[in-house]
C-alpha positions, 0 to 999 in steps of 0.5 A: 511572460508565460510561466506554467511553473506554478501548476507543476509546483502546486501538484507536486506540493499537493501529492507530496503532503498527501503521500506523507500523510497517508504513509504516516497513518499507514505506519501508525496502523501497522505499528501501533494498532496491528503490530504487523509491519511487513515487507510491503510497508518497508518498500512503501517507506522506500517509495516515499523517500524516492518520491520525496526526492523526485518532488524536491528535484521537480521543485528545484527545476521550477525555481530555475525555469521549468514551465517557462519558455526557453527564451525567457530563461537565462543560460545559467538557470537553464543549465540548472533546470535541465539538471533538475529535470534529468534528476526528476525524470530518473527518480520518477521511474524509480518512484513509479516501479517501487510504488507498484512493488509495494502494492504487489507485495501488499496483495501477496499478503492477501492472495490465497489462490495460486493463480493470483499469487503467480500473476502478482509475482509475474507483474512485480518481476516484469515491472522490476526488470523493465523499470531498471532497464528504463532507469539505466537507458534514461540515466545514460542516455547522454554521453557524458551524462552531464551533457543532458544539461550542458548542451544548452550552453551557448558553447557546449562541451563535446557530447551526444544524447540518444535521439528523442524519438528513441527515448519516446518509443521507450517511454511509450513502452514503459507507459503501456507496461505501467498501465497494464500492471496498474489494471492487473493490480486493480482487478485482482483485489476484486477476486481476492476479497471474495475469498476473505471471510468477512462481512459483505460490506467490508469486502466491498469497501476494501475492494473499492479502495484497492481498485482505486489504485487502477486510477494510476493507470489513468494517469499513465494513459493521459501522460502518453500523448504528451510524450512526443514533447521530448522532441521539442528541444527548442522549448523543452522546459515549457513543452514538457510541463504536462509530462511533468504534471502527469509524472507526479500524479501517476505515483502520487495517486498510486501511493495515496490509494495503496496507503488508504487501503491499509487504514481500515482499522483506524477508520473503524476506531474513528467510527467507534469514538463518534458512536457510528459503530460499536464493538461486538462482544460474543459470548458462548454457552448457556448460563446455568444456575446449577453448581453441578455444571460445566462451563466453557468460556472463550476469551479473545486476547487478539488485537481488536483491530485485526481481521482477516483483512489486516492480519496478513503476514503479521503476528497472528491472532492469539486466542485463549480458551478457559474451561471451568469444571465444577463438580461434586462427589463421585456418582457411580464411580465417576467425578461429576463435571469431568471432560467426558460428561455430557450436559445431561449428566452434568445437570443430574441431581447430586448430593449437596457436598462441596464440589471441586472447581478446576480452571484449564486454560488453553492458549493458541496462536493463529498464524 
């Protein structure tokens, strides 16, 4: 008995585990390290919930016959397998759309140029509108809805479904839109990171990670030739295995890629712990031994893992400037070390009388 259910099961479990691991790491980075949990993170959690439901329905279908030839599946099991197939189909649409929305929102936190912003907004809107329409069509493709799985009974109840060619045409259109959305969101990051003030190496790394999301479009393209298998109702559970496989790979790769794009601070911390990368300390000003001097020290109290690549829509960097003024007696009617003094005046010789020291602290937050 030929059975491809193990293929479906293996791919499903792999991407479910990968999605949960990368999403958990993303939450850790955003909550614990950056303290900057944004709308894209909430949407990704929603995507994870939907993807988990999708995988559970797909696994349920495998248990009851998905991957087997129809002649090898008892009628009662076939009914259950078709029910799970229908549930997996509509949840696939939801997961694919929500993952792209999360990616779009993530990129909007980075985008600065109006052209990038409006392009991303347009993609999100088009993807959302078409995704909802596609979801509704698939949900109500049969009347009654239950006829999708009850029609395999030897004595099916009255009902009907949309023609397979119509569903196929709509699925082709959805695949094209999804592929275009993936490529747009994969190309835009290359232009966005060019405007970010960071090292060239970090720009390259982040650009590569973000562009990996375009691989999801490859899964969408590979899935297209198998859409015609929807018309094979006589052996549906076996014929549509490849569609099921690539329907898992598409949102699975998207989730993993988008989540990995947020893990730079965690990777940086790991490198520091193993000694591959050390933190940098910056000091400003020139040390002086003369006690009639003015010194200015800049202390950064910002999160050490935050950078312009991570602090999108977050709480912002907080910096503190401490100005220490050390002065002696009045010289020509002026206090030594006042704010208006230049370094040359501060370093003039003065009488060796006890001076006055004053610390002034300025705190500001970079939004």
